[in-house]
C-alpha positions in Angstrom: -127.7 -41.8 -25.5 -129.9 -43.1 -22.9 -132.7 -42.7 -25.7 -130.4 -44.5 -28.6 -129.9 -47.4 -25.6 -134.0 -47.8 -24.9 -134.6 -48.0 -28.5 -132.0 -50.8 -29.2 -133.4 -52.5 -25.9 -137.1 -52.5 -27.4 -135.6 -53.6 -30.8 -133.6 -56.4 -29.1 -136.9 -58.0 -27.2 -139.0 -57.7 -30.2 -136.4 -59.4 -32.3 -135.9 -62.1 -29.5 -139.8 -62.7 -29.5 -140.8 -62.7 -32.8 -137.9 -64.7 -35.1 -139.8 -65.3 -38.1 -141.3 -62.6 -40.9 -143.6 -63.6 -43.3 -144.8 -61.8 -46.3 -146.8 -62.8 -49.4 -146.4 -61.8 -53.0 -148.5 -62.6 -56.3 -147.2 -64.4 -59.2 -149.1 -64.9 -62.8 -149.3 -68.3 -63.0 -151.6 -68.3 -66.5 -152.8 -65.2 -68.9 -155.3 -66.1 -71.5 -157.1 -62.8 -72.5 -159.5 -62.2 -69.8 -158.7 -65.2 -67.6 -155.9 -64.9 -65.7 -154.9 -67.3 -62.5 -152.5 -65.6 -59.8 -151.1 -67.7 -57.4 -149.9 -66.4 -53.8 -146.5 -67.1 -53.0 -145.1 -66.9 -49.4 -141.8 -66.0 -48.4 -140.5 -65.5 -44.7 -137.1 -64.1 -43.3 -136.2 -65.2 -39.8 -133.2 -64.5 -37.5 -131.5 -66.0 -34.7 -132.7 -64.7 -31.1 -129.3 -64.5 -30.4 -129.4 -61.1 -32.5 -132.1 -59.7 -30.2 -130.0 -60.8 -27.2 -126.9 -59.2 -28.8 -128.8 -55.7 -29.1 -130.5 -55.7 -25.5 -127.0 -56.4 -24.5 -125.9 -53.5 -26.6 -128.5 -51.2 -25.5 -128.2 -51.8 -22.0 -124.2 -51.0 -22.3 -124.9 -47.7 -24.1 -127.9 -47.0 -21.8 -125.4 -47.9 -18.5 -122.6 -45.9 -19.7 -125.3 -42.7 -20.6 -126.5 -42.8 -17.0 -122.8 -42.9 -15.5 -122.0 -39.2 -17.2 
């Protein structure tokens, strides 16, 4: 259980520091036989740093409870 607590704390730290993740997809705009025009479109996923803080707290509680036993 200590390992689970440590993993949750690390994930919580990462989620608190990096609150946005962006990725790109290619979309076909025009296709005229040999001529093809593509456009890269950016998509972003964001979350609140409160989610990371909550994971840190949960991981800390799990780690603390596992240490008591």
